[in-house]
C-alpha positions in Angstrom: 149.6 81.2 60.2 150.7 78.6 59.0 148.2 75.2 59.6 149.0 72.2 59.8 147.3 69.8 57.3 144.7 68.3 60.3 144.1 71.5 61.7 142.7 73.2 58.3 141.0 69.7 57.7 139.0 70.2 61.5 138.2 74.0 60.7 136.8 72.7 57.3 135.0 69.8 58.1 133.6 72.8 61.8 132.9 75.5 58.6 131.1 72.4 56.7 129.1 71.9 59.6 128.0 75.4 60.4 126.8 75.5 57.0 124.8 73.1 57.0 123.3 73.3 60.7 122.6 76.4 59.5 120.3 75.1 56.0 118.4 72.5 58.3 116.8 75.2 60.7 114.1 76.1 58.4 113.0 72.7 57.6 112.7 71.7 61.2 111.0 74.5 61.9 108.6 73.8 59.3 107.8 70.1 60.0 105.5 68.4 62.1 102.4 70.4 63.9 103.7 73.4 65.6 102.6 75.9 62.4 99.1 75.2 62.2 96.7 75.9 63.5 94.8 72.8 65.6 91.4 73.0 63.6 90.8 71.1 61.0 89.2 73.0 57.8 87.7 71.5 54.6 89.3 72.4 51.0 88.2 71.4 47.9 90.3 71.9 44.7 92.2 70.6 41.4 95.5 69.4 42.1 97.2 71.6 39.0 100.6 71.2 40.2 102.3 68.1 42.5 105.5 67.3 43.3 105.8 63.9 45.5 108.8 62.5 47.1 110.4 63.6 50.4 110.5 64.3 53.3 106.9 64.9 52.0 104.2 65.3 48.9 103.4 69.7 48.3 100.5 70.0 45.7 99.4 73.2 44.7 95.2 73.2 44.8 93.1 75.6 43.3 90.3 76.6 45.4 87.8 79.6 44.1 90.3 81.3 42.8 93.2 81.0 45.4 96.5 79.1 45.2 97.3 77.2 47.9 99.9 74.7 49.3 98.6 71.2 50.1 101.7 69.1 52.3 100.4 65.5 52.1 101.6 62.2 52.7 106.0 60.7 52.4 106.1 58.7 49.7 105.2 55.6 52.0 102.3 57.0 54.5 100.0 58.1 51.0 101.3 54.0 49.6 99.5 52.7 53.4 96.5 55.4 53.5 96.2 53.9 49.6 97.2 57.0 47.3 98.4 56.0 43.9 100.7 59.0 42.9 98.4 59.1 39.5 95.5 60.2 42.6 97.9 63.6 43.1 98.4 64.0 40.1 97.3 67.7 38.5 93.5 68.2 37.2 92.5 65.8 39.9 89.5 67.1 41.9 90.0 66.3 45.9 88.6 67.4 49.5 91.7 67.8 52.0 91.2 67.9 55.4 93.1 69.2 58.1 95.5 72.5 59.5 96.4 75.3 58.6 98.8 77.7 58.9 98.1 79.5 62.1 99.1 82.5 59.0 96.0 82.2 57.5 97.4 84.9 54.8 100.1 82.0 53.5 97.3 79.6 52.3 99.4 76.5 53.5 97.0 73.1 54.9 98.7 69.8 56.0 96.3 67.0 55.5 95.2 64.4 57.0 92.3 63.4 55.2 91.9 63.0 50.9 88.6 62.5 49.6 88.3 61.5 45.4 85.7 60.7 43.6 84.1 60.0 46.7 86.1 57.7 48.6 89.1 58.9 51.8 92.6 58.1 52.1 93.3 59.2 55.7 97.5 60.1 55.6 96.6 60.2 59.6 94.4 57.7 60.8 92.8 58.5 64.1 94.5 62.6 64.4 91.7 64.9 64.2 
């Protein structure tokens, strides 16, 4: 079969769009709040690793011998709350209030508020 250049380009573009959509589905399924319980918990621990940036920051937190992944806000949200990257550095002890994954065994939480050294940072004002 002999395909024209335009047909080959259209097929390549369709293939690229299909691959991009397939790769985006897990990311879209995770973002937002649908994966959480809808109820807050409090978690206190020491930050072991911080990956800050878009689409949101993720901290690895050691809390009572368990490793948790704590999602914090996007850079603009953290800044608006008064947080600086250094506030979320490894070695910092913090208390996180937020919603855990509906599957608690995931040890994954989306933080709404963070307290560090007695100061509270409200990432999602008005959300309880």
